[in-house]
C-alpha positions in Angstrom: 8.0 -8.3 -13.4 9.8 -9.8 -10.4 9.8 -13.5 -9.8 6.9 -13.4 -7.4 4.7 -11.4 -9.7 5.6 -13.7 -12.6 4.5 -16.7 -10.7 1.3 -15.0 -9.6 0.6 -13.9 -13.2 0.9 -17.4 -14.6 -0.8 -19.2 -11.7 -3.6 -16.8 -10.6 -4.0 -13.8 -12.9 -3.9 -15.2 -16.4 -5.6 -18.6 -16.2 -9.1 -17.3 -15.2 -9.0 -14.7 -17.9 -7.9 -17.3 -20.5 -10.8 -19.5 -19.4 -13.3 -16.6 -19.8 -11.9 -15.9 -23.3 -12.2 -19.5 -24.3 -8.5 -20.0 -24.9 -5.9 -22.2 -23.3 -3.7 -20.8 -20.6 -0.7 -21.9 -22.5 -1.6 -19.8 -25.5 1.4 -17.4 -25.3 0.4 -15.2 -28.3 -3.1 -14.6 -26.8 -1.6 -13.9 -23.4 0.7 -11.2 -24.8 -2.1 -9.8 -27.0 -4.4 -9.4 -24.0 -1.6 -7.7 -22.0 -0.8 -5.3 -24.9 -4.4 -4.3 -25.4 -4.8 -3.8 -21.6 -2.0 -1.3 -21.8 -3.6 0.5 -24.7 -6.5 1.6 -22.6 -6.4 3.8 -19.5 -9.9 2.9 -18.3 -11.5 0.3 -20.5 -14.8 -1.4 -20.1 -14.9 -5.2 -20.5 -16.6 -4.7 -23.9 -13.9 -2.3 -25.0 -11.2 -4.7 -24.1 -12.9 -7.7 -25.7 -13.6 -5.9 -28.9 -9.9 -4.9 -29.2 -8.6 -8.3 -28.4 -10.9 -10.0 -31.0 -10.2 -7.4 -33.7 -7.6 -7.5 -36.4 -6.0 -4.3 -35.2 -2.5 -4.2 -33.8 -1.8 -2.5 -30.4 0.7 0.3 -30.4 2.8 -1.1 -27.5 4.5 -4.4 -28.3 5.6 -6.9 -25.7 8.0 -9.7 -26.4 7.2 -11.3 -23.1 5.5 -10.4 -19.8 9.0 -9.6 -18.5 8.8 -6.4 -20.6 6.3 -5.2 -18.0 8.6 -3.4 -15.5 6.5 -0.5 -14.3 4.5 -1.3 -11.2 1.5 0.8 -12.3 1.4 -1.0 -15.6 1.6 -4.4 -13.9 -1.2 -3.5 -11.6 -3.3 -2.2 -14.5 -2.8 -5.4 -16.5 -3.7 -7.5 -13.4 -7.0 -5.5 -12.9 -7.9 -5.9 -16.6 -7.3 -9.6 -16.4 -9.5 -9.8 -13.4 -12.2 -7.8 -15.3 -12.1 -10.3 -18.2 -12.6 -13.1 -15.6 -15.6 -11.3 -14.2 -13.9 -10.6 -10.9 -16.0 -7.7 -9.5 -13.5 -6.3 -7.0 -10.8 -6.2 -9.7 -13.2 -4.7 -12.2 -14.0 -1.9 -9.9 -10.4 -0.9 -9.8 -9.7 -0.8 -13.5 -8.7 2.8 -14.4 -8.4 3.7 -10.7 -4.8 3.2 -9.7 -5.2 5.4 -6.7 -7.2 2.6 -5.0 -4.3 0.2 -5.1 -1.8 2.9 -4.2 -3.8 3.8 -1.1 -4.0 0.1 -0.2 -0.2 -0.2 -0.5 0.3 2.7 1.8 -2.1 1.2 4.3 0.1 -1.9 4.1 3.1 0.2 5.0 1.2 1.7 7.9 0.4 -1.9 9.1 4.1 -2.8 9.0 5.0 0.4 10.8 2.4 -0.3 13.5 3.8 -3.8 14.0 7.3 -2.3 14.4 6.0 0.3 16.9 4.5 -2.6 18.8 8.1 -3.8 19.6 8.6 -0.7 21.7 5.1 0.5 22.8 2.6 -1.7 24.7 -0.4 -0.5 22.7 0.7 0.4 19.2 -2.7 0.6 17.5 -4.0 3.1 20.2 -0.7 5.0 19.7 -1.3 5.2 16.0 -4.9 6.2 16.4 -4.1 9.0 18.7 -1.4 10.3 16.4 -3.8 10.2 13.5 -6.5 12.2 15.2 -4.0 14.6 16.8 -2.3 15.2 13.4 -5.5 15.9 11.5 -7.4 17.7 14.3 -10.3 15.4 13.8 -12.2 16.4 17.0 -12.0 20.1 16.2 -12.9 19.6 12.5 -15.3 16.8 12.4 -16.5 16.3 16.0 -15.7 12.6 15.7 -12.5 10.6 15.6 -11.0 9.7 12.2 -9.9 6.1 11.3 -7.5 4.9 8.7 -10.4 4.2 6.4 -11.2 8.0 6.4 -7.7 8.9 5.1 -7.2 9.5 1.4 -4.2 9.4 -0.9 -5.2 12.6 -2.7 -2.7 15.5 -2.6 -3.8 18.4 -0.4 -3.9 21.8 -2.1 -3.7 24.9 0.1 -5.4 28.2 -0.7 -2.0 29.8 -1.7 -1.5 27.1 -4.3 1.0 24.9 -2.4 0.6 21.2 -2.6 1.0 19.0 0.5 1.4 15.2 0.6 -1.7 13.2 1.0 -3.1 12.2 4.4 -1.8 8.7 4.0 1.6 9.9 3.0 1.7 12.3 6.0 0.9 9.4 8.4 3.5 7.2 6.9 6.1 10.0 7.3 5.1 10.6 10.9 5.1 7.0 12.0 8.5 6.5 10.3 9.8 9.5 12.3 8.4 7.9 15.5 10.6 4.9 14.8 13.7 6.4 13.2 13.9 10.0 14.6 17.5 11.0 14.8 17.3 13.7 17.5 18.7 16.3 15.1 17.5 19.9 14.8 14.6 20.2 12.5 12.8 23.5 11.8 14.6 25.1 14.7 13.5 22.4 17.1 15.3 19.3 18.2 13.4 16.2 17.1 12.9 13.3 19.5 14.9 10.1 19.1 12.8 7.4 17.5 11.8 4.2 19.3 14.1 2.1 17.2 17.0 4.4 17.7 16.6 4.4 21.5 16.4 0.6 21.6 19.6 0.4 19.5 18.1 -1.8 16.8 19.1 -1.6 13.2 16.3 -1.3 10.7 16.8 -4.9 9.7 16.8 -6.2 13.3 13.6 -4.3 14.0 11.8 -5.7 10.9 12.9 -9.2 11.6 11.7 -9.0 15.2 8.4 -7.5 14.0 8.0 -10.1 11.3 7.5 -7.6 8.5 9.1 -7.5 5.1 12.7 -6.3 4.9 14.2 -5.4 1.5 17.7 -4.6 2.7 20.7 -6.8 1.7 21.5 -7.9 5.3 21.1 -11.4 6.5 18.9 -14.3 5.5 15.3 -13.3 4.9 14.1 -16.8 4.1 12.6 -17.0 7.6 10.0 -14.4 6.6 6.6 -15.7 5.6 5.7 -15.0 2.0 2.7 -12.7 1.4 -0.3 -14.6 0.0 -0.2 -14.8 -3.8 -4.0 -14.4 -4.1 -5.7 -11.1 -3.4 -7.4 -11.1 0.0 -10.0 -8.8 1.5 -8.3 -6.0 3.3 -8.5 -6.4 7.1 -9.6 -3.1 8.5 -9.5 -4.5 12.0 -5.7 -4.3 11.8 -6.2 -0.6 12.6 -8.8 -0.8 15.4 -7.2 0.8 18.5 -7.4 -1.0 21.8 -10.7 -0.3 23.5 -9.6 1.0 26.9 -8.8 4.7 27.5 -5.5 6.0 26.1 -5.4 9.2 28.1 -1.9 9.9 29.5 -0.6 6.5 28.4 1.1 7.6 25.2 4.8 7.9 25.7 5.9 11.5 26.2 3.0 12.7 28.4 1.2 15.9 27.7 -2.3 14.4 27.6 -2.7 11.9 24.8 -0.4 12.9 21.9 -0.8 16.6 22.2 3.0 17.2 22.4 4.0 14.5 19.9 7.0 16.1 18.1 6.6 14.1 15.0 
């Protein structure tokens, strides 16, 4: 666990579960036992987990401390199980379904990319919406525009057996290229320079201007606002495009995003 996760664990994740179990939050042995049994099950019910915790059995995986949790998927799984023990409905629904959290994390990446695009384009959400629908041919396939909520994190399998990245992954790659495109030859075609590259910003400078998280080793990041430690309801309005028409206003011409090279 990193420092932020450690603080969230002891302040927000574990105390409600401890209260539901009828133990003190300071009961270190019980805390570790609950974590170990959470890791024992891939998709436990609340009853499964309670029975194991209260049994005289010993879990296979031993933890000396919560710092032994280093895998992000394991940390997320423990968090969801603690929420289930505390009767948190939203957390309970995600126990055994790591794909839900992974998709949410990728949507958070898309949120940050959209904010960065907003530094260089006057209507970033409309831009992203047009790319999304152009990329997945939504009008031709479905007769209606797609939204971020429609995209999945499931891999795409072609008839010839090949596997493609998920829709969310593909959108992340495309928006990243829109920002960071190098202008080099790619697949026999010269790619377009990304917005950030044209503006002459470094990745760090761009993220600082956009107010999004930067994990590089450059500069002082203390100015960035910390993410809320408590889980909050996902704001889907972050992806709502601007209401006015976007025709011929996306940079590059060619209709909406019909000739987008990314």
